C-alpha positions in Angstrom: 73.6 124.9 234.5 72.7 121.4 233.3 75.3 118.9 234.6 76.1 116.2 232.1 78.4 113.2 233.0 80.0 111.1 230.3 81.3 107.6 231.0 82.3 104.5 229.0 85.5 105.7 227.4 88.6 103.5 227.4 91.3 102.0 225.2 90.5 99.5 222.5 92.2 98.0 219.5 91.3 98.9 215.9 88.0 97.3 214.9 86.7 97.2 218.5 83.6 98.7 220.0 82.7 101.0 222.9 79.5 102.4 224.2 79.5 105.8 225.8 76.8 107.0 228.2 75.9 110.6 229.1 73.7 111.1 232.2 71.8 114.3 232.2 70.5 116.0 235.3 67.3 117.3 233.6 64.4 115.9 231.7 65.6 115.3 228.2 62.4 114.3 226.3 62.1 117.7 224.7 65.8 118.4 224.1 68.4 118.1 221.4 71.4 116.1 222.5 74.7 115.6 220.8 78.0 113.8 220.9 81.2 115.5 219.9 84.9 114.8 220.0 88.1 116.7 220.1 91.5 115.3 219.3 94.7 117.1 220.4 95.4 120.1 218.2 92.1 119.9 216.4 88.8 121.7 216.6 85.8 120.1 218.4 83.9 118.0 215.9 80.2 117.3 216.0 79.6 113.6 215.3 75.9 112.9 216.2 72.7 114.5 217.4 69.4 113.2 218.4 66.2 115.2 218.6 64.5 113.7 221.6 60.8 114.4 220.8 60.9 112.2 217.7 64.4 110.5 218.1 65.5 111.9 214.7 69.2 111.4 214.4 72.0 113.1 212.4 75.6 111.9 211.9 78.8 113.3 210.5 80.3 111.7 207.5 83.2 110.5 209.6 81.0 108.2 211.7 78.0 107.5 209.6 77.3 103.8 209.5 79.7 103.0 212.4 78.3 105.0 215.3 74.7 105.0 216.7 73.2 107.7 219.0 70.3 106.7 221.1 68.4 107.9 224.2 66.6 106.6 227.2 64.3 109.4 228.3 63.2 107.5 231.4 66.8 107.5 232.6 67.7 110.9 231.2 70.6 109.3 229.4 72.0 109.4 225.9 74.3 106.8 224.4 76.8 106.5 221.6 77.4 103.0 220.4 80.7 103.0 218.5 81.7 100.1 216.2 84.6 99.6 213.9 86.7 102.0 215.8 89.9 103.2 214.1 93.0 105.1 215.4 91.5 108.3 213.8 88.6 108.0 216.3 91.0 108.7 219.2 89.8 111.8 221.0 88.1 113.2 224.0 84.4 112.6 223.6 81.8 115.0 224.9 78.0 115.1 225.2 76.0 118.3 225.1 72.4 119.5 225.3 70.3 122.3 224.0 66.6 122.9 224.8 65.6 125.2 222.1 64.6 124.5 218.5 63.2 121.7 216.4 64.5 118.7 214.6 66.0 120.8 211.8 67.9 123.1 214.1 69.0 120.0 216.1 70.5 118.5 212.9 72.1 121.8 211.9 73.7 122.2 215.3 76.1 119.5 214.4 77.9 121.9 212.1 79.8 125.1 212.6 80.8 126.5 216.0 79.4 123.6 218.0 80.5 125.2 221.3 78.1 128.0 220.6 75.4 125.7 219.3 75.1 123.9 222.6 75.1 125.8 225.9 75.7 122.9 228.3 78.5 120.3 228.1 80.0 117.4 230.0 83.6 117.1 231.0 84.4 114.4 228.5 85.6 110.8 228.4 88.7 109.7 226.6 88.6 107.1 223.8 91.9 105.7 222.6 92.1 103.3 219.6 95.4 101.6 218.9 96.4 100.1 215.6 
C-alpha cells in the first residue's frame, strides 16, 4: 500500500480557482502520478499525469489550458492548479500513483480503465463549482 492524501477541495463560483494537493507516503521522484475525477453517475476520468523523472505532463482535452499538474519531489507532493473552473468540473478529485513504466506509458495511463492503470489511490477531495 502507498497511502495518498488529497486536500484543497472546496466550493467556488464559476471562473474561480483552486489548488489541490496530494501527499504521498513514498519517494515519488521515479513515479508516474495522476489526477482524476468522478462525478455522480459517471465513470472516473483521467485529467492529468506527470512523469516525475522528467516532469513530462499530459492533460485531457477537458482541462487542457486550464489545469496544471506539478510536483515537489522533496515534499513527495503533487499538485493540481485549477483555473477557470466551471460547473462541469464539479466532481470528487483523486490522485493516484504508479511506479512502473516510462513517460509514454505514464501519458497513456490517462486513458482507458484508469482504476486498473494506477494501483494506488487516495480517498478523494470534493470540488463543487456553482454557476
